[in-house]
C-alpha positions in Angstrom: -42.2 -44.8 27.7 -40.7 -42.2 25.9 -42.0 -39.3 24.1 -41.5 -36.0 22.9 -43.0 -32.6 23.8 -43.7 -29.6 21.5 -40.0 -28.6 21.6 -39.0 -31.8 20.6 -37.3 -33.0 23.8 -37.5 -36.8 24.1 -39.3 -37.6 27.8 -38.6 -40.8 29.5 -41.3 -41.7 32.1 -41.3 -44.8 34.1 -42.9 -46.2 37.4 -45.5 -44.6 39.6 -45.5 -42.7 43.1 -44.2 -39.7 44.1 -42.4 -37.7 41.4 -38.4 -38.0 40.7 -36.9 -36.1 37.7 -33.4 -37.1 36.4 -30.8 -35.1 34.8 -28.0 -36.8 32.8 -24.7 -36.3 31.8 -22.6 -34.6 28.9 -22.6 -37.4 26.3 -24.8 -39.5 28.0 -28.6 -39.8 27.9 -31.4 -40.9 30.5 -31.1 -44.4 29.5 -27.6 -44.4 29.2 -26.6 -42.7 32.7 -29.8 -44.4 34.4 -30.8 -47.2 32.7 -29.2 -49.9 34.8 -31.0 -48.4 37.7 -34.1 -47.4 36.4 -36.4 -50.5 37.4 -35.2 -49.6 41.1 -35.8 -46.0 40.7 -39.2 -46.4 38.9 -40.3 -49.5 41.9 -41.1 -46.3 44.1 -41.5 -43.2 41.9 -42.7 -42.1 38.8 -39.6 -41.1 37.3 -39.2 -38.6 34.7 -36.5 -37.7 32.5 -35.0 -35.6 29.3 -32.8 -36.3 26.9 -30.6 -33.1 26.4 -30.1 -31.9 22.4 -28.4 -34.3 20.5 -28.7 -37.2 23.0 -31.7 -40.1 22.6 -34.3 -39.1 20.6 -34.0 -35.2 20.6 -32.5 -33.6 18.1 -29.7 -31.4 18.0 -29.9 -27.8 18.7 -29.1 -24.9 16.2 -27.7 -22.6 19.2 -25.6 -23.4 22.1 -27.4 -25.2 25.3 -27.9 -23.0 28.4 -28.6 -24.6 32.0 -31.9 -22.7 32.1 -33.1 -24.2 29.0 -32.3 -27.6 30.1 -33.7 -27.2 33.3 -36.9 -25.3 32.5 -37.4 -28.6 30.0 -37.2 -30.9 32.8 -39.6 -29.0 34.9 -42.0 -28.8 32.0 -41.6 -32.4 31.7 -43.0 -32.8 35.1 -45.9 -30.4 34.3 -47.1 -32.3 31.5 -46.9 -35.6 33.8 -49.0 -34.0 36.5 -46.2 -33.7 39.0 -46.2 -30.8 41.5 -43.3 -32.1 43.8 -40.5 -34.0 42.9 -37.3 -35.2 43.9 -34.1 -34.7 41.6 -31.2 -36.9 40.9 -28.4 -35.1 39.1 -25.5 -37.0 37.4 -22.3 -35.2 36.2 -23.6 -32.2 33.9 -26.9 -33.1 35.3 -26.0 -31.8 38.6 -25.6 -28.5 37.8 -28.9 -28.8 35.8 -30.5 -29.9 39.0 -29.3 -27.5 41.0 -30.7 -24.8 38.6 -34.0 -26.3 39.2 -33.8 -26.3 42.6 -32.7 -22.6 42.9 -35.7 -21.7 40.1 -38.4 -23.8 41.8 -37.5 -24.2 45.5 -41.2 -24.7 46.8 -41.4 -27.9 44.4 -38.1 -29.9 45.1 -38.1 -32.0 48.0 -35.0 -33.9 48.0 -31.8 -33.4 45.7 -29.2 -36.1 45.0 -25.9 -35.0 43.1 -23.6 -37.4 41.9 -20.1 -37.1 40.7 -20.6 -33.6 40.2 -19.2 -30.2 40.0 -20.4 -26.5 40.5 -17.9 -25.2 38.0 -14.6 -26.9 36.0 -11.1 -26.4 37.3 -8.4 -26.2 35.1 -7.9 -29.9 34.7 -11.5 -30.9 34.0 -11.5 -28.0 31.4 -8.6 -29.2 29.8 -10.1 -33.0 29.7 -13.6 -31.5 28.4 -11.6 -29.5 25.8 -9.9 -32.8 24.3 -13.3 -34.3 24.5 -15.0 -31.4 22.5 -12.5 -31.7 20.0 -11.9 -35.5 19.4 -15.8 -35.7 18.9 -15.9 -32.5 16.5 -13.2 -34.1 14.6 -14.9 -37.5 14.1 -12.1 -39.6 16.0 -14.7 -41.3 17.9 -12.3 -44.3 18.3 -9.7 -42.2 20.2 -12.4 -40.3 22.1 -13.7 -43.9 23.3 -10.3 -44.8 24.5 -9.6 -41.3 25.8 -13.0 -41.4 27.9 -12.3 -45.2 29.2 -8.9 -43.8 30.6 -10.8 -41.0 32.6 -14.2 -42.5 33.3 -13.2 -45.9 34.7 -11.5 -46.2 38.3 -8.1 -47.4 38.0 -8.9 -51.2 39.9 -11.7 -51.8 37.2 -9.8 -50.4 34.1 -6.6 -52.3 34.9 -8.7 -55.6 35.5 -9.3 -55.2 31.8 -6.7 -56.2 29.1 -5.6 -53.8 26.5 -7.3 -55.8 24.0 -10.6 -56.1 25.8 -10.2 -52.2 26.4 -10.1 -51.5 22.4 -12.9 -53.8 21.7 -15.3 -52.0 24.5 -14.1 -48.8 22.8 -14.8 -50.1 19.3 -18.4 -50.8 20.5 -19.1 -47.7 21.9 -17.2 -45.5 19.3 -20.3 -45.2 17.0 -22.8 -44.4 20.2 -21.3 -40.9 21.0 -24.7 -38.8 20.8 -24.5 -36.2 18.0 -24.8 -33.4 20.6 -21.8 -34.6 22.8 -19.6 -31.3 21.6 -22.7 -28.9 22.7 -23.0 -30.6 25.7 -19.5 -30.8 26.6 -19.3 -26.9 25.7 -21.9 -26.2 28.4 -19.6 -28.3 30.9 -16.8 -25.7 30.2 -19.3 -22.7 30.5 -20.8 -24.1 33.8 -20.5 -22.1 37.1 -23.3 -22.5 39.4 -21.5 -21.4 42.5 -23.6 -18.4 43.4 -26.5 -21.0 43.6 -25.4 -23.2 45.9 -26.3 -21.1 49.1 -29.7 -20.7 48.1 -30.4 -24.5 47.9 -33.2 -25.3 50.4 -34.1 -29.0 49.7 -32.3 -31.7 51.8 -29.3 -32.6 49.7 -27.0 -35.8 49.3 -23.8 -35.7 47.2 -22.6 -38.5 46.3 -18.9 -38.6 45.7 -17.4 -40.8 43.4 -13.8 -41.4 45.2 -12.2 -43.0 42.0 -13.0 -40.5 39.4 -10.8 -38.9 37.1 -13.1 -36.9 35.2 -14.9 -35.0 38.2 -12.1 -34.6 40.5 -12.9 -35.6 44.1 -12.1 -32.0 45.4 -14.9 -30.3 43.3 -17.1 -32.7 44.2 -16.4 -31.9 48.1 -16.2 -28.4 47.1 -19.7 -28.6 45.7 -21.0 -30.4 48.9 -19.3 -28.0 51.3 -21.2 -25.0 49.9 -24.7 -26.3 50.0 -26.2 -25.5 53.4 -26.5 -28.9 55.5 -25.6 -31.2 52.4 -24.8 -35.1 53.4 -22.2 -36.4 51.6 -21.7 -40.3 51.0 -18.8 -42.1 48.9 -18.9 -44.5 46.3 -15.9 -46.3 45.5 -16.3 -45.9 41.5 -15.0 -43.7 38.9 -17.3 -41.5 37.1 -19.6 -44.5 35.8 -21.1 -45.6 39.0 -24.2 -47.1 36.5 -21.3 -49.2 35.3 -19.0 -50.1 38.0 -21.6 -50.2 41.1 -25.3 -49.8 40.1 -26.5 -51.4 43.0 -24.8 -49.6 45.6 -25.8 -46.4 43.7 -29.2 -47.1 43.6 -29.3 -48.2 47.1 -27.4 -44.7 47.9 -30.3 -42.9 46.4 -33.2 -44.7 47.6 -32.1 -44.8 51.1 -31.9 -41.0 51.0 -35.0 -40.5 49.0 -36.7 -43.0 51.7 -40.4 -43.6 51.7 -42.5 -40.8 50.6 -46.1 -39.8 50.5 -47.8 -39.3 47.0 -47.9 -35.9 46.0 -50.7 -33.8 46.6 
């Protein structure tokens, strides 16, 4: 089910049970990033997500995006659904969004799952983001799709495809880049939540995508090392676990969340 609140942020709600909030990645959306595992998540939880400006049915923002605003919109969606306590799953840019929620609302967050995440971009990541941002803004969406395919898929999966298959896939996805992609990638480049990490109180699982050329493994381990008591799990994928290994990704998430009592 998708709805929109008074500020125009599109909300997705599925399932029943304890609350589970989802924060998506740059250039993605709730359906794009979590759709392949949504049924599994919703089997045991009331799953709530919001699309950032320029993704899904959420209109573009006239101003630059800010982590606090995205975090507050996600919590507002939980409030509207009557969810007091909740687990949080963040993917890519959704990781710092989820971190900001956890720090701003520590008594409400029961567990935290962070996949393909970062606390800040390093020089290599910033360069990739800059090219991504510029290609989208210039309208070179086919070239952008090819560039992201090179970065987002693990080497074994990419090498299992022919150049013709890669181009055909890029052509199919070139028109699907969200209109807010450049603004979302701009936020990636400005993000730095390192000072938030020591304040995270919720049990945390960091899922490290070991074949990731977009978010380097070193940044993912840096993130985990700075969160008190965080556990790590490795997932042998590139930046797109929902494409390469959705079943294993779902298993890691649900095993960590475990059976939980309904919120009271």
